[in-house]
N, C-alpha and C positions, 0 to 999 in steps of 0.2 A: 504494499500500500504505499503510495507516495504521499508526502506532506504537501499540504497547500502552499502555494507560493503567494507572498505578499506583494502586490503590485504597488511599488513605491510611487507610482504616479497616480493612483486612485485617490480621489479626494477624501479627505478626513471628514467624517460625519460629525454633526452636532450631537452632544449627548442626550437626545431626547429619550423618552421612555422606551420607544421601540428599539432604537439602536443599543440602548444600555442593556436591555433585556437580551437582545441578540448577542452582545458581547459576552455576558455571563453564562448564557446557554451553551457556549463553546467550551467551558471548562468542564472536566470530569469532577464530579463531586460524590463523596460518600452520602448514602442515604440513612437518616437517623429518624427514629420515633421518639417524639417528645410526649410524655405522659403527665397528666394532671388530674388530681382528685381533690375534692373538698366536700365534707359531709357524705352524702349518699351518692353524689355525682362524680362520674369519672369520664374523661375524654382524652383526646390527644391529637397530634398532628404529625405530618411527615415534613421533615426539614432537610435541607442541604446546608443550611447556614449555620453550622455548629463549629465553633473555633476555640482551640486551646489558648488560654490566656497566661496561665502560670502553673508551675509545677509545685511551688511552695509559697503560699498555700495553693493546693490543687483548685484551680478555678477554670471555667469555660464560659463561653458566651453563645447564646442562641438568639438569632433575630426572629421576633414573633409579631404577627399583625395583631393589633389590639382588638380588631373586630372578630378574630377567631373566637370559636367556642372554648378554645383551650385557655386563652390568656386570662380570663376572669378567675378561673378555678386555680390556676398557677399563682396569681396574684393574691387571692384569698387565703390559700393554704400556705404560701411562702415555700413551697418546695416542689419539685418535679423529677421525673426520671428522664434520662437520655439513653437510648438504646440504639447500637449501631447494628444495622441489619447485615445479613449475609446474602450472597447472590442467590440463595434459594427462597429468599423471604419476599419476593415481589408482591405477592398477593397481600402481605401485611402492609407493605408501603402503599399499595393502591387504596386498601381499606382506610388507613388513616390520613390519606389525601382525600377521601370522600369521593373517590371515582365511581364507586358502586352505590352511592347515595347514602351509605352507613354514616350514622352520627352518634355521638356520645358513647354510651355503654356497648353498643353494637359493634363498635370498632374492635373490641377485644375478643370477640368471637373466632373461633378457629385457630387460636394459638394458645400456647401455655404461658400464663403470667403468674407472678407472685408478688404479694403486697409486703413491703419492709415493715418493721415495726413502727415507723414514723408515718406510714400511709403512702408511701410512694410505690407505684406499680412498674415492675421490671419484667422485661420479656426473658423468660427462662433460657432460651436458646439464642439470645443476641450474641454477636461477636464481643460486645463490650456493653455492660449495663451499668449506669452510674446513677447514684442516689444524690441529689442535689439540693441544697438549701439556697434560696434566693438571697444573694449578697447585695444586689443593687439592680434597679431598673433605670435605664438611660432611655429617655425619649428622644427619637432622632426622626424627624419627618413622618413617614408612613408606618414606622415599626417601632416596637419596643426592644431595646437590647437588653436581654435578661442575663446578668452575670450570676452564675451559680457556683457556689462553693461545694466541691465534690466531698461529701461525707463518707462515702463508701463506693467501691467499684468492684466489678467482677469480669474477669477475663475468660473467655471460652478456652477450653483446653485444646491444644494442638493448632495447627494452622486454619485459618479461615479466610476466605476471600470475601471482601465487603461488597455489597450491592451498590454500584455506581450509576450515576445518571449524567447524561451529557447529550446536548443537543435535542432534548426533548423525548429521550428514550433511554432504557436501561442498556448498560455496556458492561462488558467484562474486561478485566486486565488481560493483557497478552503476557504470557510467561515465556521466558527465555531459557 
């Protein structure tokens, strides 16, 4: 497979919303499921915008739309789960993205979840599962940047290939 060639003579585009989205669609990103629960309610979302912030203390950041069904529960409880999906878990990614119309509790069907003592839902067979406490929420334009302090994490045993998304579709790593 050949690499695309950048045409140095092509005009630079204004960073409007369409060009911006196209630029970031071209990256390969890991697929994460963010879970949130408060009281008797639980829901979650699929995200590619999870970023490591610090190893000591262990913190991460996830970008969340405040209008999502997940954000109010995350904000009210002050905690959330972060689950890295493997390449065999596309159906979970689709369910938490709402592609099949599932909402709330229904998104947890057809997968094995467990609840931590502090009420965070983690996917039992995730490549990585992290229990996070909200350390800070930074409001920026259309999103809330949720900084989470990782209070506990679990790594799957053995090698696991993450589920990746690029250019609007799932992709796999090429191995050498």
